[in-house]
TORLO-624170 format. One line per 10 residues: number of its first residue (from 1); their letters; for each residue y, x, z of C-alpha. Coordinates in Angstrom, 1 decimal. Layout:
<fises>
NUM) a) Y,X,Z ~ ...
</fises>
This chain:
<fises>
1) mmcnlsalks) 74.0,72.6,163.3 ~ 76.0,74.1,166.1 ~ 79.8,74.6,165.0 ~ 82.3,76.6,167.2 ~ 86.1,78.1,166.8 ~ 86.2,80.4,164.0 ~ 87.1,84.0,164.2 ~ 89.7,84.3,161.4 ~ 91.3,87.4,160.1 ~ 95.0,88.0,160.0
11) eellrinele) 95.1,87.1,155.7 ~ 93.1,83.4,156.7 ~ 95.1,82.7,160.0 ~ 98.6,83.8,157.9 ~ 96.9,81.0,154.9 ~ 95.9,78.5,157.9 ~ 100.0,79.2,159.0 ~ 101.3,78.9,156.0 ~ 99.3,75.1,155.2 ~ 100.5,73.9,159.1
21) kelgtpllaf) 104.2,74.4,158.6 ~ 104.0,72.9,154.6 ~ 102.0,69.5,156.6 ~ 103.6,69.6,159.3 ~ 99.9,69.4,161.7 ~ 98.5,72.1,163.6 ~ 94.6,72.2,162.3 ~ 91.9,73.8,163.9 ~ 89.3,76.3,162.3 ~ 85.4,75.5,162.8
31) screlkpaev) 82.4,77.6,161.8 ~ 79.3,75.8,161.5 ~ 75.5,77.6,161.4 ~ 72.3,76.4,161.4 ~ 70.4,76.9,165.0 ~ 67.2,75.5,166.6 ~ 67.4,74.5,170.2 ~ 65.0,76.3,172.7 ~ 62.8,75.1,175.0 ~ 63.4,75.1,178.2
41) sqdqlekika) 62.1,73.8,181.6 ~ 63.3,72.2,183.7 ~ 64.3,74.6,186.6 ~ 65.8,76.5,183.4 ~ 67.9,73.7,182.4 ~ 69.1,72.9,186.5 ~ 70.5,76.6,186.3 ~ 72.1,75.4,182.7 ~ 73.7,72.5,184.1 ~ 75.0,74.2,187.5
51) letqlgmslv) 76.4,77.2,185.5 ~ 78.5,74.4,183.2 ~ 79.6,72.5,185.9 ~ 81.1,76.0,187.0 ~ 82.4,76.9,184.1 ~ 84.0,73.5,182.4 ~ 82.2,74.3,179.8 ~ 79.0,73.1,177.7 ~ 76.5,75.6,177.3 ~ 73.6,75.4,174.9
61) avra) 69.8,77.4,175.0 ~ 68.8,78.4,171.1 ~ 66.1,79.8,170.3 ~ 67.0,84.5,169.3
</fises>
């Protein structure tokens, strides 16, 4: 399963903002979906790791 921050519609964002104000705490919205990892070679894995280091983020190879 892979989760990422949700892309929110205006109405969804307003509802979340209202609840944040009520609770007095920020909320993060995540969306999750089932993904299967792609099989990668050692060379491909090294390239992925190098780009992760350059960008300062995690990358995941998945089946298309």
